[in-house]
C-alpha positions as CSV (number, residue, x, y, z in Angstrom):
1,M,33.9,22.2,29.5
2,A,30.0,22.5,29.0
3,N,30.2,26.3,29.1
4,L,32.4,26.3,25.9
5,F,29.5,24.9,23.9
6,T,26.7,27.1,25.3
7,L,25.9,30.8,25.1
8,N,24.7,32.7,28.1
9,M,21.5,34.1,26.6
10,T,17.8,33.8,26.8
11,Q,16.3,31.1,24.5
12,I,13.8,32.5,22.0
13,P,10.5,30.6,22.5
14,L,10.2,29.7,18.8
15,A,8.4,26.5,19.3
16,D,5.9,28.1,21.7
17,W,5.2,30.9,19.2
18,I,4.5,28.2,16.5
19,N,2.2,26.3,18.8
20,K,0.3,29.4,19.7
21,F,-0.1,30.2,16.0
22,V,-1.3,26.8,15.1
23,N,-3.8,26.9,18.1
24,W,-5.0,30.2,17.0
25,L,-5.7,28.8,13.5
26,T,-7.8,26.0,14.9
27,Q,-10.4,28.6,16.0
28,F,-11.3,28.9,12.2
29,V,-13.0,25.5,12.3
30,G,-15.6,26.4,9.6
31,F,-13.1,27.6,7.2
32,F,-10.9,24.4,7.5
33,N,-14.0,22.2,7.5
34,G,-15.0,23.8,4.2
35,I,-11.6,23.1,2.7
36,T,-11.8,19.5,4.0
37,N,-15.2,19.0,2.5
38,F,-14.2,20.5,-0.9
39,I,-11.0,18.4,-1.1
40,G,-12.8,15.4,0.2
41,G,-15.4,15.8,-2.6
42,I,-12.7,15.7,-5.2
43,V,-11.1,12.7,-3.7
44,N,-14.4,10.9,-3.4
45,G,-15.2,11.8,-7.0
46,F,-12.0,10.3,-8.4
47,Q,-12.3,7.3,-6.2
48,A,-15.9,6.7,-7.3
49,I,-14.8,6.8,-11.0
50,F,-11.9,4.3,-10.4
51,D,-14.1,2.0,-8.3
52,I,-16.7,1.9,-11.1
53,L,-14.2,1.0,-13.8
54,P,-13.5,-2.6,-14.3
55,I,-9.8,-3.4,-14.3
56,W,-9.8,-4.3,-18.0
57,L,-11.4,-1.1,-19.0
58,F,-9.0,0.9,-16.8
59,I,-6.1,-0.7,-18.5
60,I,-7.5,0.0,-22.0
61,I,-8.1,3.6,-21.1
62,V,-4.4,4.0,-19.9
63,L,-3.2,2.3,-23.1
64,G,-5.4,4.4,-25.3
65,I,-4.1,7.7,-23.6
66,T,-0.5,6.5,-24.2
67,Y,-1.2,5.6,-27.8
68,W,-2.9,9.0,-28.5
69,A,-0.1,11.0,-26.7
70,L,2.8,9.1,-28.3
71,H,3.2,9.0,-32.1
72,D,6.4,7.2,-32.7
73,S,7.8,3.6,-32.9
74,K,8.8,3.6,-29.3
75,H,5.3,3.7,-27.7
76,W,4.8,0.0,-28.1
77,G,7.4,-0.8,-25.5
78,L,5.9,1.6,-23.0
79,M,2.4,0.3,-23.7
80,L,3.6,-3.3,-23.1
81,F,5.2,-2.1,-19.9
82,E,1.9,-0.5,-18.8
83,L,-0.1,-3.6,-19.6
84,L,2.2,-6.0,-17.7
85,G,2.8,-3.6,-14.8
86,L,-0.9,-3.0,-14.2
87,L,-1.6,-6.7,-14.5
88,L,1.1,-7.4,-11.9
89,I,-0.4,-4.7,-9.6
90,A,-3.8,-6.5,-10.0
91,N,-2.3,-9.9,-9.5
92,Q,-0.6,-8.9,-6.2
93,G,-4.0,-7.6,-4.8
94,Y,-2.9,-4.0,-4.8
95,W,-5.4,-2.6,-7.3
96,R,-7.6,-0.6,-5.1
97,D,-4.6,0.6,-3.1
98,M,-3.1,1.8,-6.5
99,T,-6.3,3.6,-7.4
100,Q,-6.4,5.2,-4.0
101,T,-2.7,6.4,-4.5
102,L,-3.7,7.6,-7.9
103,T,-6.6,9.5,-6.5
104,L,-4.2,11.3,-3.9
105,V,-1.8,12.1,-6.6
106,L,-4.4,13.4,-9.2
107,T,-6.2,15.5,-6.5
108,S,-2.8,17.1,-5.4
109,S,-1.8,17.6,-9.0
110,L,-5.1,19.3,-9.9
111,I,-4.7,21.7,-6.9
112,I,-1.0,22.5,-7.5
113,V,-1.9,23.3,-11.2
114,I,-4.8,25.6,-10.1
115,I,-2.7,27.5,-7.6
116,G,0.8,27.1,-9.1
117,I,0.3,28.3,-12.8
118,P,-1.4,31.6,-11.8
119,L,1.1,32.2,-9.0
120,G,4.0,31.6,-11.3
121,I,2.5,33.9,-13.9
122,W,2.0,36.6,-11.2
123,M,5.7,36.1,-10.0
124,A,6.9,36.6,-13.7
125,K,4.9,39.8,-14.1
126,S,5.7,41.4,-10.7
127,N,9.1,41.9,-9.1
128,T,7.5,42.6,-5.8
129,V,5.5,39.3,-5.8
130,H,8.7,37.5,-6.9
131,L,10.7,38.8,-4.0
132,I,7.9,37.8,-1.6
133,V,7.1,34.4,-2.9
134,K,10.6,33.1,-3.7
135,P,11.8,32.8,-0.1
136,I,8.4,31.1,0.8
137,L,9.0,28.6,-2.0
138,D,12.6,28.0,-0.8
139,F,11.1,27.4,2.8
140,M,8.5,24.9,1.5
141,Q,11.0,22.9,-0.6
142,T,13.7,22.7,2.1
143,M,11.4,22.0,5.1
144,P,11.4,18.2,5.9
145,A,8.2,16.7,4.5
146,F,7.4,15.1,7.9
147,V,7.0,18.6,9.5
148,Y,3.9,19.3,7.3
149,L,2.0,16.3,8.8
150,I,1.8,18.1,12.2
151,P,-0.2,21.1,11.3
152,A,-2.1,19.2,8.6
153,V,-3.5,16.8,11.4
154,S,-4.2,19.7,13.8
155,L,-6.2,21.6,11.2
156,F,-7.7,18.9,8.9
157,G,-7.8,15.7,11.1
158,I,-6.6,12.5,9.7
159,G,-7.3,10.7,6.5
160,M,-6.8,11.4,2.7
161,V,-7.5,15.3,3.0
162,P,-4.5,16.1,5.3
163,G,-2.4,13.8,3.1
164,V,-3.4,15.8,0.0
165,I,-2.7,19.1,1.8
166,A,0.8,18.0,2.9
167,S,1.4,16.7,-0.7
168,V,0.3,20.0,-2.2
169,I,2.7,22.0,0.1
170,F,5.6,19.8,-0.7
171,S,4.9,19.6,-4.6
172,L,3.7,23.1,-5.3
173,P,7.1,24.9,-5.6
174,P,8.3,23.3,-8.9
175,V,5.1,24.2,-10.6
176,V,5.4,27.9,-9.5
177,R,9.1,28.2,-10.3
178,M,8.9,26.5,-13.7
179,T,5.9,28.6,-14.7
180,D,7.8,31.8,-13.7
181,L,10.9,30.6,-15.5
182,G,8.9,29.8,-18.7
183,I,7.2,33.1,-18.8
184,Q,10.5,35.0,-18.3
185,Q,12.2,33.0,-21.0
186,V,9.9,34.2,-23.8
187,P,12.0,36.1,-26.2
188,A,11.6,39.9,-25.7
189,D,11.1,40.5,-29.5
190,L,8.0,38.4,-29.6
191,V,6.5,40.3,-26.7
192,E,7.5,43.6,-28.4
193,A,5.8,42.4,-31.5
194,A,2.7,41.5,-29.7
195,D,2.7,45.0,-28.1
196,S,3.2,46.6,-31.4
197,F,0.0,44.9,-32.8
198,G,-1.9,46.4,-29.9
199,S,-2.4,43.1,-27.9
200,T,-3.8,43.4,-24.4
201,G,-2.0,41.9,-21.5
202,W,-4.4,38.9,-21.5
203,Q,-4.1,38.3,-25.2
204,K,-0.3,38.5,-25.0
205,L,-0.3,36.0,-22.1
206,V,-2.7,33.5,-23.7
207,K,-1.5,33.8,-27.4
208,V,2.2,34.5,-27.0
209,E,3.6,33.7,-23.6
210,L,1.8,30.7,-22.4
211,P,2.2,28.7,-25.8
212,I,5.9,29.4,-25.8
213,A,6.4,28.6,-22.1
214,K,4.2,25.4,-22.3
215,S,7.2,23.1,-22.5
216,T,8.8,24.5,-19.4
217,L,5.4,24.7,-17.7
218,M,4.7,21.0,-18.3
219,S,8.0,20.0,-16.9
220,G,7.0,21.7,-13.7
221,V,3.7,19.8,-13.6
222,N,5.6,16.6,-14.1
223,Q,7.9,17.4,-11.4
224,G,5.1,18.3,-9.0
225,M,3.2,15.1,-9.8
226,M,6.3,13.0,-9.1
227,L,6.8,14.8,-5.8
228,A,3.2,14.3,-4.9
229,L,3.7,10.6,-5.5
230,S,6.8,10.5,-3.4
231,M,4.7,11.7,-0.4
232,V,2.3,8.7,-0.4
233,V,4.2,6.8,2.2
234,I,4.7,9.8,4.5
235,A,0.9,10.7,4.1
236,S,0.0,7.2,5.2
237,M,1.3,8.1,8.6
238,I,-1.7,10.3,9.1
239,G,-4.3,8.1,7.7
240,A,-3.9,8.4,3.9
241,T,-4.8,5.1,2.3
242,G,-3.2,3.4,-0.7
243,L,0.1,1.8,-1.6
244,G,1.9,4.1,0.9
245,A,-0.1,2.7,3.7
246,Q,0.8,-0.9,2.6
247,V,4.5,0.0,2.6
248,Y,4.1,1.6,6.1
249,F,2.3,-1.5,7.4
250,A,5.0,-3.7,6.1
251,V,7.7,-1.7,7.8
252,G,5.7,-2.0,11.1
253,R,5.5,-5.7,10.7
254,N,9.0,-6.1,9.5
255,N,7.6,-7.7,6.3
256,A,10.2,-7.2,3.5
257,G,8.2,-9.0,0.9
258,S,5.0,-7.0,1.3
259,G,6.9,-3.8,1.5
260,F,8.9,-4.5,-1.8
261,A,5.7,-5.7,-3.5
262,A,3.8,-2.5,-2.7
263,G,7.0,-0.4,-3.5
264,I,7.2,-2.0,-6.9
265,A,3.6,-1.0,-7.5
266,I,4.4,2.6,-6.5
267,V,7.4,2.5,-9.1
268,I,5.1,1.1,-11.8
269,L,2.5,3.9,-11.2
270,A,5.3,6.5,-11.1
271,I,6.8,5.4,-14.4
272,I,3.3,5.4,-16.1
273,L,2.5,8.9,-14.8
274,D,5.9,10.2,-15.7
275,R,6.0,8.8,-19.3
276,I,2.4,10.0,-20.0
277,T,3.1,13.6,-18.9
278,Q,6.4,13.7,-20.8
279,A,4.5,12.3,-23.8
280,F,2.1,15.2,-23.8
281,N,5.0,17.6,-23.7
282,K,7.0,16.0,-26.4
283,N,3.8,15.6,-28.6
284,K,3.5,19.3,-28.2
285,K,7.0,20.1,-29.2
286,S,6.7,17.8,-32.3
287,S,3.4,19.5,-33.3
288,D,5.2,22.9,-33.1
């Protein structure tokens, strides 16, 4: 019966090939150390700012950003939620864990914006690039997030940096896809009008295509940020600190209370980040 479920063929050594490729990459120690130091500098910079800010000043800054971004009667409810939510995080003793998680998310978001938006524009402008990059993005989105931890540890060690790298790989595709979509959805008559006025490719991109595509682009940034936040628990398995590590430790100790408390802190942070990024997008729509 066993032969009915097997094929008499030589197994392709796929796992060996991948291991050899990762081992080959490890010889470029200087290159990966440079990336580690660069990303580590960004992480340390964000964390230093958050460590300097008193809790009350941090809360005031968040409330001020929300008030500035929203200009309708509904913003008071969100600001009250932010105030109570941040005070709850501080009350539970998770404040520094929250800022470490925020550091990971902001660093990942900064990198995916720097890489994703230009790559999305390039995809929209070139069919060849679109055909090459699209299956790569499909691969990045469908591969289980845990798999990214293995090469991240091999190439970058343990700590916040490999957590950022894994988060970037997992959360980059929405930014690229939405930027590509936004540029492609720009009305053709507007592009033709810009061409008729003698606009260069750069002028057409900056003054016509990006402003029109900004709403779609910001939606991609919002999705990427939320995906980066969803990686915090997985990233804690390779040494990333923050609220994800507290959830991971609670699972190991079978401590449901601590796990839920840290999880609620993640939810509060996620809602704040999501509403603020959405507010900037809505604010832009209303101003148009």
